[in-house]
LUMDRENDREN-410504 format. One record per residue: residue number from 1; residue in three letters; x, y, z of N, C-alpha, C, CB in turn. Coordinates in pm, whole numbers, m for minus. Glycine has a CB too. Layout:
+-----+------+--------+--------+--------+--------+--------+--------+--------+--------+--------+--------+--------+--------+
: pos : code :   n_px :   n_py :   n_pz :  ca_px :  ca_py :  ca_pz :   c_px :   c_py :   c_pz :  cb_px :  cb_py :  cb_pz :
+-----+------+--------+--------+--------+--------+--------+--------+--------+--------+--------+--------+--------+--------+
: NUM :  ALA :      X :      Y :      Z :      X :      Y :      Z :      X :      Y :      Z :      X :      Y :      Z :
...
+-----+------+--------+--------+--------+--------+--------+--------+--------+--------+--------+--------+--------+--------+
END
This chain:
+-----+------+--------+--------+--------+--------+--------+--------+--------+--------+--------+--------+--------+--------+
: pos : code :   n_px :   n_py :   n_pz :  ca_px :  ca_py :  ca_pz :   c_px :   c_py :   c_pz :  cb_px :  cb_py :  cb_pz :
+-----+------+--------+--------+--------+--------+--------+--------+--------+--------+--------+--------+--------+--------+
:   1 :  MET :    566 :   m367 :  m1512 :    425 :   m401 :  m1520 :    351 :   m299 :  m1606 :    364 :   m408 :  m1381 :
:   2 :  THR :    291 :   m199 :  m1544 :    209 :   m105 :  m1617 :    263 :     35 :  m1599 :     63 :   m113 :  m1572 :
:   3 :  VAL :    285 :    105 :  m1705 :    331 :    244 :  m1698 :    209 :    333 :  m1700 :    428 :    278 :  m1816 :
:   4 :  VAL :    208 :    431 :  m1612 :     92 :    518 :  m1595 :    130 :    662 :  m1624 :     34 :    506 :  m1453 :
:   5 :  GLU :     41 :    734 :  m1689 :     61 :    876 :  m1712 :     84 :    946 :  m1579 :    m61 :    937 :  m1787 :
:   6 :  ASP :    170 :   1047 :  m1578 :    201 :   1119 :  m1454 :     76 :   1160 :  m1379 :    285 :   1241 :  m1484 :
:   7 :  GLY :     80 :   1144 :  m1249 :    m30 :   1183 :  m1164 :      1 :   1140 :  m1023 :   m163 :   1122 :  m1212 :
:   8 :  PRO :    m69 :   1192 :   m925 :    m42 :   1156 :   m786 :    m75 :   1009 :   m760 :   m123 :   1245 :   m691 :
:   9 :  GLY :     m1 :    948 :   m669 :    m32 :    813 :   m625 :     54 :    704 :   m685 :   m170 :    784 :   m655 :
:  10 :  ALA :    124 :    732 :   m794 :    212 :    629 :   m850 :    333 :    616 :   m758 :    255 :    663 :   m996 :
:  11 :  ARG :    391 :    498 :   m755 :    492 :    470 :   m653 :    636 :    488 :   m698 :    474 :    333 :   m606 :
:  12 :  ALA :    659 :    502 :   m826 :    796 :    515 :   m873 :    795 :    589 :  m1006 :    864 :    376 :   m887 :
:  13 :  ARG :    913 :    626 :  m1053 :    924 :    695 :  m1180 :   1004 :    610 :  m1277 :    989 :    832 :  m1162 :
:  14 :  ASP :    958 :    606 :  m1400 :   1031 :    538 :  m1506 :   1116 :    644 :  m1575 :    933 :    465 :  m1608 :
:  15 :  PRO :   1245 :    646 :  m1548 :   1328 :    753 :  m1602 :   1337 :    749 :  m1755 :   1466 :    745 :  m1543 :
:  16 :  ARG :   1307 :    636 :  m1816 :   1314 :    626 :  m1962 :   1207 :    709 :  m2029 :   1301 :    482 :  m2005 :
:  17 :  GLU :   1091 :    723 :  m1968 :    981 :    792 :  m2033 :    921 :    904 :  m1948 :    874 :    694 :  m2068 :
:  18 :  GLY :    967 :    920 :  m1826 :    913 :   1025 :  m1741 :    775 :    997 :  m1688 :    910 :   1151 :  m1815 :
:  19 :  HIS :    731 :    872 :  m1696 :    600 :    834 :  m1644 :    616 :    770 :  m1507 :    527 :    739 :  m1740 :
:  20 :  LYS :    507 :    766 :  m1433 :    504 :    694 :  m1307 :    456 :    553 :  m1335 :    414 :    765 :  m1202 :
:  21 :  TYR :    500 :    459 :  m1253 :    461 :    321 :  m1277 :    461 :    243 :  m1146 :    555 :    256 :  m1379 :
:  22 :  PHE :    406 :    123 :  m1154 :    398 :     35 :  m1038 :    477 :    m91 :  m1067 :    251 :      1 :  m1003 :
:  23 :  ASP :    570 :   m122 :   m978 :    652 :   m242 :   m996 :    708 :   m284 :   m862 :    766 :   m217 :  m1099 :
:  24 :  LEU :    670 :   m399 :   m816 :    726 :   m451 :   m692 :    861 :   m518 :   m714 :    629 :   m549 :   m628 :
:  25 :  GLY :    890 :   m548 :   m840 :   1021 :   m605 :   m874 :   1058 :   m724 :   m787 :   1127 :   m500 :   m862 :
:  26 :  ARG :   1177 :   m718 :   m733 :   1228 :   m829 :   m650 :   1154 :   m845 :   m519 :   1375 :   m808 :   m621 :
:  27 :  ASP :   1082 :   m741 :   m478 :   1009 :   m748 :   m351 :    884 :   m836 :   m360 :    970 :   m609 :   m306 :
:  28 :  TRP :    838 :   m865 :   m483 :    717 :   m946 :   m502 :    725 :  m1076 :   m421 :    696 :   m978 :   m652 :
:  29 :  GLN :    829 :  m1153 :   m444 :    842 :  m1283 :   m377 :    862 :  m1267 :   m227 :    959 :  m1363 :   m437 :
:  30 :  LYS :    940 :  m1167 :   m188 :    964 :  m1142 :    m45 :    832 :  m1110 :     27 :   1064 :  m1026 :    m27 :
:  31 :  ILE :    754 :  m1020 :    m30 :    625 :   m983 :     30 :    531 :  m1104 :     32 :    561 :   m866 :    m47 :
:  32 :  LYS :    528 :  m1174 :    m79 :    441 :  m1292 :    m91 :    474 :  m1395 :     18 :    456 :  m1357 :   m231 :
:  33 :  THR :    602 :  m1420 :     40 :    646 :  m1517 :    140 :    617 :  m1466 :    282 :    795 :  m1546 :    123 :
:  34 :  GLU :    655 :  m1342 :    309 :    636 :  m1286 :    444 :    489 :  m1279 :    483 :    697 :  m1147 :    452 :
:  35 :  GLN :    403 :  m1248 :    389 :    260 :  m1234 :    419 :    180 :  m1359 :    388 :    203 :  m1117 :    342 :
:  36 :  VAL :    247 :  m1464 :    344 :    186 :  m1591 :    310 :     66 :  m1569 :    216 :    142 :  m1665 :    439 :
:  37 :  LEU :     94 :  m1510 :    101 :     m9 :  m1479 :      4 :     13 :  m1559 :   m124 :    m12 :  m1329 :    m27 :
:  38 :  THR :    m96 :  m1592 :   m191 :    m88 :  m1653 :   m323 :    m69 :  m1541 :   m426 :   m217 :  m1739 :   m355 :
:  39 :  ASP :    m40 :  m1577 :   m550 :    m30 :  m1476 :   m655 :   m161 :  m1401 :   m671 :     11 :  m1541 :   m788 :
:  40 :  ASP :   m274 :  m1472 :   m664 :   m405 :  m1407 :   m674 :   m427 :  m1307 :   m561 :   m516 :  m1512 :   m674 :
:  41 :  GLU :   m388 :  m1345 :   m440 :   m402 :  m1253 :   m326 :   m309 :  m1133 :   m340 :   m371 :  m1327 :   m195 :
:  42 :  MET :   m191 :  m1154 :   m396 :    m99 :  m1043 :   m421 :   m160 :   m946 :   m522 :     38 :  m1096 :   m473 :
:  43 :  PHE :   m221 :  m1001 :   m626 :   m284 :   m917 :   m727 :   m390 :   m828 :   m663 :   m347 :  m1005 :   m838 :
:  44 :  VAL :   m475 :   m888 :   m581 :   m582 :   m812 :   m515 :   m526 :   m712 :   m414 :   m680 :   m909 :   m445 :
:  45 :  ALA :   m425 :   m753 :   m339 :   m372 :   m668 :   m232 :   m286 :   m552 :   m284 :   m291 :   m751 :   m137 :
:  46 :  TYR :   m215 :   m572 :   m393 :   m119 :   m471 :   m437 :   m149 :   m409 :   m574 :     16 :   m530 :   m441 :
:  47 :  ILE :   m189 :   m488 :   m669 :   m210 :   m435 :   m804 :   m346 :   m368 :   m817 :   m196 :   m546 :   m908 :
:  48 :  VAL :   m450 :   m430 :   m764 :   m585 :   m372 :   m775 :   m593 :   m233 :   m712 :   m687 :   m465 :   m709 :
:  49 :  PRO :   m538 :   m210 :   m591 :   m545 :    m74 :   m536 :   m475 :     30 :   m624 :   m484 :    m72 :   m397 :
:  50 :  PHE :   m362 :     m9 :   m684 :   m292 :     81 :   m774 :   m380 :    113 :   m896 :   m158 :     20 :   m819 :
:  51 :  LEU :   m438 :      9 :   m956 :   m526 :     30 :  m1071 :   m649 :    112 :  m1034 :   m569 :   m106 :  m1130 :
:  52 :  ASP :   m708 :     82 :   m916 :   m826 :    158 :   m873 :   m794 :    307 :   m857 :   m879 :    101 :   m739 :
:  53 :  GLY :   m676 :    337 :   m804 :   m635 :    477 :   m790 :   m621 :    544 :   m926 :   m505 :    487 :   m714 :
:  54 :  SER :   m563 :    473 :  m1020 :   m548 :    528 :  m1155 :   m683 :    546 :  m1223 :   m459 :    436 :  m1240 :
:  55 :  ILE :   m774 :    450 :  m1201 :   m910 :    459 :  m1256 :   m981 :    580 :  m1195 :   m990 :    328 :  m1229 :
:  56 :  GLN :   m970 :    595 :  m1067 :  m1035 :    707 :   m999 :   m983 :    842 :  m1050 :  m1014 :    696 :   m846 :
:  57 :  ARG :   m853 :    850 :  m1078 :   m794 :    973 :  m1130 :   m812 :    986 :  m1282 :   m645 :    978 :  m1095 :
:  58 :  ARG :   m871 :    882 :  m1343 :   m897 :    879 :  m1487 :   m768 :    894 :  m1567 :   m995 :    991 :  m1526 :
:  59 :  GLN :   m666 :    823 :  m1523 :   m537 :    828 :  m1589 :   m528 :    731 :  m1706 :   m427 :    799 :  m1489 :
:  60 :  MET :   m453 :    769 :  m1806 :   m421 :    679 :  m1915 :   m317 :    578 :  m1865 :   m369 :    757 :  m2041 :
:  61 :  ILE :   m336 :    452 :  m1902 :   m243 :    346 :  m1865 :   m168 :    303 :  m1991 :   m317 :    224 :  m1798 :
:  62 :  ARG :    m37 :    307 :  m1987 :     44 :    260 :  m2099 :    107 :    127 :  m2060 :    153 :    366 :  m2139 :
:  63 :  PHE :    109 :     35 :  m2156 :    164 :    m98 :  m2133 :    302 :   m109 :  m2196 :     70 :   m206 :  m2188 :
:  64 :  ALA :    394 :   m173 :  m2126 :    530 :   m193 :  m2177 :    530 :   m288 :  m2296 :    621 :   m246 :  m2066 :
:  65 :  SER :    434 :   m380 :  m2299 :    418 :   m472 :  m2412 :    268 :   m492 :  m2434 :    491 :   m609 :  m2386 :
:  66 :  ASP :    234 :   m555 :  m2545 :     94 :   m574 :  m2580 :     26 :   m666 :  m2478 :     81 :   m633 :  m2722 :
:  67 :  PRO :    m78 :   m617 :  m2410 :   m144 :   m698 :  m2307 :   m250 :   m794 :  m2362 :   m206 :   m609 :  m2206 :
:  68 :  VAL :   m288 :   m777 :  m2487 :   m397 :   m857 :  m2544 :   m356 :  m1004 :  m2547 :   m434 :   m808 :  m2687 :
:  69 :  GLY :   m435 :  m1087 :  m2483 :   m408 :  m1231 :  m2480 :   m299 :  m1273 :  m2384 :   m373 :  m1276 :  m2615 :
:  70 :  ASP :   m242 :  m1180 :  m2310 :   m137 :  m1215 :  m2214 :   m197 :  m1301 :  m2103 :    m69 :  m1088 :  m2154 :
:  71 :  PRO :   m139 :  m1419 :  m2076 :   m196 :  m1509 :  m1975 :   m156 :  m1476 :  m1832 :   m156 :  m1650 :  m2006 :
:  72 :  GLY :    m70 :  m1377 :  m1814 :    m19 :  m1344 :  m1681 :    m83 :  m1219 :  m1622 :    129 :  m1327 :  m1686 :
:  73 :  PHE :     m6 :  m1155 :  m1534 :    m57 :  m1037 :  m1464 :    m83 :   m920 :  m1558 :     41 :   m996 :  m1357 :
:  74 :  LEU :     m4 :   m907 :  m1662 :    m28 :   m799 :  m1758 :   m168 :   m814 :  m1818 :     79 :   m801 :  m1870 :
:  75 :  GLY :   m203 :   m935 :  m1857 :   m336 :   m960 :  m1911 :   m445 :   m937 :  m1808 :   m344 :  m1102 :  m1963 :
:  76 :  ARG :   m418 :   m973 :  m1685 :   m517 :   m951 :  m1579 :   m539 :   m802 :  m1555 :   m473 :  m1019 :  m1448 :
:  77 :  GLN :   m430 :   m724 :  m1557 :   m443 :   m579 :  m1542 :   m526 :   m521 :  m1657 :   m302 :   m512 :  m1538 :
:  78 :  PHE :   m496 :   m566 :  m1776 :   m566 :   m521 :  m1896 :   m716 :   m550 :  m1885 :   m507 :   m589 :  m2020 :
:  79 :  GLU :   m751 :   m673 :  m1850 :   m892 :   m712 :  m1837 :   m961 :   m632 :  m1727 :   m904 :   m862 :  m1808 :
:  80 :  TYR :   m891 :   m607 :  m1618 :   m947 :   m529 :  m1508 :   m984 :   m389 :  m1556 :   m846 :   m520 :  m1390 :
:  81 :  LEU :   m894 :   m328 :  m1633 :   m921 :   m194 :  m1686 :  m1041 :   m195 :  m1782 :   m797 :   m139 :  m1758 :
:  82 :  LEU :  m1048 :   m295 :  m1868 :  m1162 :   m305 :  m1961 :  m1293 :   m319 :  m1885 :  m1143 :   m424 :  m2057 :
:  83 :  GLN :  m1290 :   m398 :  m1777 :  m1410 :   m417 :  m1696 :  m1452 :   m289 :  m1625 :  m1386 :   m528 :  m1593 :
:  84 :  HIS :  m1359 :   m194 :  m1614 :  m1388 :    m68 :  m1546 :  m1400 :     49 :  m1645 :  m1280 :    m37 :  m1443 :
:  85 :  GLY :  m1440 :     16 :  m1768 :  m1474 :    119 :  m1865 :  m1361 :    176 :  m1946 :  m1539 :    226 :  m1797 :
:  86 :  TYR :  m1246 :    115 :  m1941 :  m1133 :    164 :  m2021 :  m1141 :    108 :  m2163 :   m998 :    126 :  m1955 :
:  87 :  ILE :  m1088 :    184 :  m2258 :  m1082 :    145 :  m2398 :   m935 :    134 :  m2437 :  m1159 :    246 :  m2489 :
:  88 :  TYR :   m902 :     28 :  m2508 :   m763 :      3 :  m2546 :   m732 :     55 :  m2685 :   m733 :   m146 :  m2538 :
:  89 :  ASN :   m619 :    123 :  m2698 :   m568 :    170 :  m2826 :   m440 :     90 :  m2854 :   m540 :    327 :  m2825 :
:  90 :  PRO :   m448 :    m13 :  m2940 :   m331 :    m99 :  m2962 :   m214 :    m27 :  m3027 :   m371 :   m217 :  m3047 :
:  91 :  ARG :   m241 :     74 :  m3107 :   m132 :    147 :  m3171 :    m45 :    217 :  m3067 :   m188 :    250 :  m3271 :
:  92 :  GLU :   m108 :    269 :  m2964 :    m36 :    339 :  m2856 :     m1 :    246 :  m2739 :   m120 :    455 :  m2805 :
:  93 :  ARG :    m53 :    123 :  m2743 :    m43 :     31 :  m2629 :    m86 :    102 :  m2501 :    102 :    m24 :  m2615 :
:  94 :  ALA :   m203 :    166 :  m2508 :   m253 :    244 :  m2396 :   m403 :    222 :  m2378 :   m223 :    394 :  m2417 :
:  95 :  ALA :   m446 :    228 :  m2254 :   m588 :    219 :  m2219 :   m628 :    350 :  m2153 :   m617 :     96 :  m2125 :
:  96 :  SER :   m743 :    402 :  m2193 :   m792 :    530 :  m2142 :   m935 :    515 :  m2095 :   m781 :    640 :  m2250 :
:  97 :  PRO :   m978 :    602 :  m2003 :  m1119 :    602 :  m1966 :  m1203 :    625 :  m2092 :  m1149 :    710 :  m1859 :
:  98 :  ALA :  m1316 :    562 :  m2100 :  m1399 :    567 :  m2221 :  m1425 :    709 :  m2268 :  m1530 :    498 :  m2196 :
:  99 :  SER :  m1463 :    800 :  m2182 :  m1496 :    936 :  m2224 :  m1374 :   1009 :  m2275 :  m1559 :   1014 :  m2110 :
: 100 :  ALA :  m1257 :    985 :  m2219 :  m1134 :   1050 :  m2266 :  m1097 :    999 :  m2405 :  m1017 :   1024 :  m2168 :
: 101 :  GLU :  m1114 :    869 :  m2428 :  m1080 :    808 :  m2558 :  m1178 :    856 :  m2664 :  m1083 :    652 :  m2549 :
: 102 :  GLN :  m1305 :    869 :  m2629 :  m1406 :    908 :  m2726 :  m1384 :   1051 :  m2775 :  m1545 :    895 :  m2666 :
: 103 :  GLY :  m1325 :   1135 :  m2691 :  m1306 :   1274 :  m2727 :  m1177 :   1301 :  m2801 :  m1311 :   1357 :  m2606 :
: 104 :  SER :  m1090 :   1201 :  m2817 :   m963 :   1226 :  m2884 :   m972 :   1193 :  m3031 :   m853 :   1145 :  m2819 :
: 105 :  PRO :   m892 :   1261 :  m3113 :   m894 :   1233 :  m3256 :   m841 :   1094 :  m3287 :   m814 :   1337 :  m3331 :
: 106 :  ALA :   m888 :   1035 :  m3395 :   m848 :    900 :  m3433 :   m712 :    895 :  m3497 :   m949 :    840 :  m3525 :
+-----+------+--------+--------+--------+--------+--------+--------+--------+--------+--------+--------+--------+--------+
END
C-alpha cells in the first residue's frame, strides 16, 4: 500500500528500502469477513488511523506506484493526504506536509 518514512507507529518494515509501511496483506479479507465490514468501512477502520498517525507525526509518505488517478485504495490514500495539507512530488512518488515540502530545494 503506502510506504512511510521511518517513525513510530508504523506496523511493519519494508526490508527492501528500510522504511516502515502499512499492509494488511492476506489478512484484509479475513478481517473484513470476521468483522462484517465493507471495503469503505475497512478503509475508515484501518487505513485512516494509520494515515492520521503519519499526518500527526508529519511524516513523508512514499508510494510504491503513482497514485494519481488510481481508482482504488492507493488513490483514496493519496486524496486523503492532499485533503490534509500534503503536497505530492511525482518525481519522488512522495507526499509531504506542506511546510516540509515548501522548505526543501526543488
